[in-house]
C-alpha positions as a Markdown table, in Angstrom:
| # | Residue | x | y | z |
|---|---|---|---|---|
| 1 | Met | -16.5 | 2.7 | -2.0 |
| 2 | Arg | -17.5 | 2.8 | 1.6 |
| 3 | Asn | -14.1 | 3.2 | 3.2 |
| 4 | Ala | -13.0 | 6.4 | 4.8 |
| 5 | Lys | -9.5 | 7.4 | 5.9 |
| 6 | His | -7.6 | 4.7 | 4.2 |
| 7 | Cys | -5.1 | 4.2 | 1.5 |
| 8 | Leu | -5.1 | 2.7 | -2.0 |
| 9 | Gly | -2.8 | 0.1 | -3.4 |
| 10 | Leu | -2.7 | -1.9 | -6.6 |
| 11 | Tyr | -4.0 | -5.5 | -6.7 |
| 12 | Lys | -3.9 | -7.1 | -10.1 |
| 13 | Asn | -3.1 | -3.6 | -11.4 |
| 14 | Gln | -6.4 | -2.2 | -10.1 |
| 15 | Pro | -6.9 | 0.4 | -7.4 |
| 16 | Thr | -7.7 | -1.5 | -4.2 |
| 17 | Ser | -8.7 | -0.4 | -0.7 |
| 18 | Val | -8.5 | -2.3 | 2.6 |
| 19 | Gly | -9.9 | -1.6 | 6.0 |
| 20 | Cys | -11.5 | 1.5 | 7.3 |
| 21 | Tyr | -11.2 | 4.3 | 9.8 |
| 22 | Lys | -10.8 | 2.7 | 13.2 |
| 23 | Trp | -13.2 | 0.0 | 14.2 |
| 24 | Asn | -15.7 | -0.1 | 11.3 |
| 25 | His | -14.8 | -3.2 | 9.3 |
| 26 | Gln | -12.2 | -5.3 | 7.5 |
| 27 | Lys | -13.5 | -5.0 | 4.0 |
| 28 | Ala | -11.3 | -5.1 | 0.9 |
| 29 | Glu | -12.5 | -3.8 | -2.4 |
| 30 | Thr | -11.0 | -3.3 | -5.9 |
| 31 | Leu | -12.1 | -0.9 | -8.6 |
| 32 | Ser | -13.3 | -2.3 | -11.9 |
| 33 | Ala | -14.7 | -0.7 | -15.0 |
| 34 | Thr | -18.2 | -1.1 | -13.6 |
| 35 | Gly | -17.5 | -0.1 | -10.0 |
| 36 | Trp | -16.2 | -1.4 | -6.7 |
| 37 | Ile | -16.0 | -5.2 | -6.3 |
| 38 | Ala | -15.6 | -7.0 | -3.0 |
| 39 | Leu | -12.5 | -9.0 | -2.2 |
| 40 | Pro | -12.0 | -11.3 | 0.7 |
| 41 | Asp | -12.1 | -9.5 | 4.0 |
| 42 | His | -8.8 | -8.9 | 5.8 |
| 43 | Pro | -8.5 | -11.1 | 8.9 |
| 44 | Lys | -8.1 | -8.0 | 11.2 |
| 45 | Arg | -10.1 | -4.8 | 11.6 |
| 46 | Ile | -7.1 | -2.9 | 10.2 |
| 47 | Ser | -6.5 | 0.8 | 9.6 |
| 48 | Asp | -3.6 | 3.2 | 9.2 |
| 49 | His | -1.5 | 0.7 | 7.2 |
| 50 | Ser | 0.5 | 0.9 | 3.9 |
| 51 | Leu | -0.4 | -1.0 | 0.7 |
| 52 | Val | 2.1 | -1.9 | -2.0 |
| 53 | Gly | 1.3 | -3.6 | -5.3 |
| 54 | Leu | 3.9 | -6.1 | -6.6 |
| 55 | Glu | 4.7 | -7.0 | -10.2 |
| 56 | Asn | 3.3 | -10.5 | -9.7 |
| 57 | Gln | -0.1 | -8.9 | -9.3 |
| 58 | Ser | -0.3 | -9.5 | -5.6 |
| 59 | Met | -0.6 | -6.7 | -2.9 |
| 60 | Leu | 1.1 | -6.3 | 0.5 |
| 61 | Leu | -0.4 | -4.7 | 3.5 |
| 62 | Ile | 2.3 | -3.5 | 5.9 |
| 63 | Gly | 1.8 | -2.5 | 9.6 |
| 64 | Gly | -1.3 | -0.7 | 10.6 |
| 65 | Ala | -3.5 | -0.5 | 13.7 |
| 66 | Asp | -5.7 | -3.4 | 14.7 |
| 67 | Tyr | -9.0 | -2.1 | 16.0 |
| 68 | Gly | -10.0 | -5.5 | 17.1 |
| 69 | Asn | -7.2 | -5.1 | 19.6 |
| 70 | Trp | -7.8 | -1.5 | 20.7 |
| 71 | Gly | -5.9 | 0.1 | 17.9 |
| 72 | Ala | -2.6 | -1.6 | 18.7 |
| 73 | Ala | 0.2 | -1.0 | 16.2 |
| 74 | Gln | 0.9 | -4.0 | 14.1 |
| 75 | Thr | 4.0 | -5.9 | 12.9 |
| 76 | Gly | 2.2 | -7.9 | 10.3 |
| 77 | Ile | 3.2 | -8.1 | 6.6 |
| 78 | Trp | 0.2 | -9.5 | 4.8 |
| 79 | Gln | -0.1 | -10.6 | 1.2 |
| 80 | Leu | -3.3 | -10.7 | -0.9 |
| 81 | Lys | -2.6 | -13.2 | -3.7 |
| 82 | Asp | -5.0 | -15.3 | -5.7 |
| 83 | Glu | -7.9 | -13.9 | -3.6 |
| 84 | Asn | -6.4 | -15.1 | -0.3 |
| 85 | Trp | -4.8 | -13.2 | 2.6 |
| 86 | Asn | -1.7 | -14.7 | 4.2 |
| 87 | Gln | 0.7 | -13.3 | 6.8 |
| 88 | Ile | 4.1 | -13.7 | 5.2 |
| 89 | Gly | 6.3 | -12.0 | 7.7 |
| 90 | Glu | 6.6 | -9.4 | 10.4 |
| 91 | Leu | 8.2 | -6.0 | 10.8 |
| 92 | Met | 10.9 | -5.7 | 13.4 |
| 93 | Gln | 9.0 | -3.0 | 15.1 |
| 94 | Ala | 5.2 | -2.4 | 15.2 |
| 95 | Asn | 4.1 | 0.6 | 13.2 |
| 96 | Asn | 1.3 | 2.5 | 11.7 |
| 97 | His | 0.6 | 5.7 | 9.8 |
| 98 | Gly | 3.8 | 5.0 | 7.7 |
| 99 | Ser | 4.7 | 5.0 | 4.1 |
| 100 | Ala | 6.3 | 2.4 | 1.8 |
| 101 | Ile | 8.1 | 2.5 | -1.5 |
| 102 | Tyr | 9.1 | -0.4 | -3.7 |
| 103 | Ile | 12.6 | 0.0 | -5.4 |
| 104 | Gly | 14.3 | -2.9 | -7.1 |
| 105 | Arg | 13.5 | -6.0 | -5.0 |
| 106 | Ser | 13.1 | -4.1 | -1.7 |
| 107 | Ile | 10.3 | -2.2 | 0.0 |
| 108 | Tyr | 11.5 | 0.6 | 2.3 |
| 109 | Tyr | 9.0 | 1.3 | 5.1 |
| 110 | Phe | 9.1 | 4.5 | 7.1 |
| 111 | Gly | 6.8 | 4.3 | 10.1 |
| 112 | His | 5.3 | 6.8 | 12.4 |
| 113 | Val | 5.1 | 5.0 | 15.8 |
| 114 | Ser | 8.7 | 4.1 | 15.8 |
| 115 | Lys | 11.5 | 6.0 | 14.1 |
| 116 | Ala | 12.8 | 2.8 | 12.5 |
| 117 | Ile | 13.4 | 2.6 | 8.7 |
| 118 | Gln | 12.8 | -1.0 | 7.7 |
| 119 | Arg | 13.7 | -2.8 | 4.5 |
| 120 | Leu | 11.7 | -5.8 | 3.3 |
| 121 | Asp | 13.6 | -7.9 | 0.7 |
| 122 | Phe | 12.1 | -10.1 | -2.0 |
| 123 | Asn | 13.6 | -12.6 | -4.5 |
| 124 | Glu | 13.3 | -12.5 | -8.2 |
| 125 | Thr | 9.8 | -14.1 | -8.1 |
| 126 | Glu | 8.8 | -11.6 | -5.4 |
| 127 | Glu | 8.7 | -14.1 | -2.5 |
| 128 | Phe | 9.4 | -12.5 | 0.8 |
| 129 | Gln | 12.9 | -13.2 | 2.1 |
| 130 | Asn | 13.6 | -11.0 | 5.2 |
| 131 | Val | 13.2 | -7.7 | 6.9 |
| 132 | Glu | 16.0 | -5.6 | 8.3 |
| 133 | Glu | 16.1 | -2.3 | 10.2 |
| 134 | Ile | 18.5 | -0.1 | 8.2 |
| 135 | Gly | 18.3 | 3.2 | 10.1 |
| 136 | Asn | 16.2 | 5.6 | 12.1 |
| 137 | Gln | 14.4 | 8.8 | 11.3 |
| 138 | Arg | 15.4 | 11.9 | 13.3 |
| 139 | Val | 11.7 | 12.5 | 14.2 |
| 140 | Asn | 8.4 | 10.6 | 14.0 |
| 141 | Asn | 7.0 | 11.4 | 10.6 |
| 142 | Tyr | 3.2 | 11.1 | 10.0 |
| 143 | Leu | 2.6 | 9.6 | 6.6 |
| 144 | Pro | 5.9 | 10.7 | 5.0 |
| 145 | Val | 6.0 | 11.3 | 1.3 |
| 146 | Leu | 8.5 | 9.0 | -0.4 |
| 147 | Phe | 9.8 | 9.1 | -4.0 |
| 148 | Gln | 12.8 | 7.6 | -5.8 |
| 149 | Thr | 15.4 | 9.9 | -7.2 |
| 150 | Val | 18.4 | 9.5 | -9.6 |
| 151 | Ser | 21.8 | 9.5 | -7.9 |
| 152 | Asn | 23.7 | 12.8 | -8.5 |
| 153 | Tyr | 20.9 | 14.2 | -10.7 |
| 154 | Gly | 21.8 | 17.7 | -11.9 |
| 155 | Ser | 25.4 | 17.5 | -10.8 |
| 156 | His | 28.2 | 18.3 | -13.2 |
């Protein structure tokens, strides 16, 4: 794996990396039993994005910084499916260094550049439907840690 300062997602249930620190490249690679295997390059020199694996074996790349455009924060919602990258939507506000969590049929995205909390909704076949801003963080959080909890856990 030649990428540095990047995140991992799941593509076809395999650990997958996209992009690299700043301007280096747009490579995508997935880990197999025999090592790292090249996937199609991402269309942008992307870094500082979030990756989310879907149940349909595809993977989303959300936000990030485009170092082909001087590191500008991105709104793009990209899907890697059947070995092809396609932009399927846009965030309402450009963001990078954020975190995403998939719950039910929605992805909740907490960015760093803006304080917006954005929800990406999908239908039962995991086709993108829409994005909505559902709130704001009190401060700009850098790579926030997200996890799902059970409502009223531990209460009597």
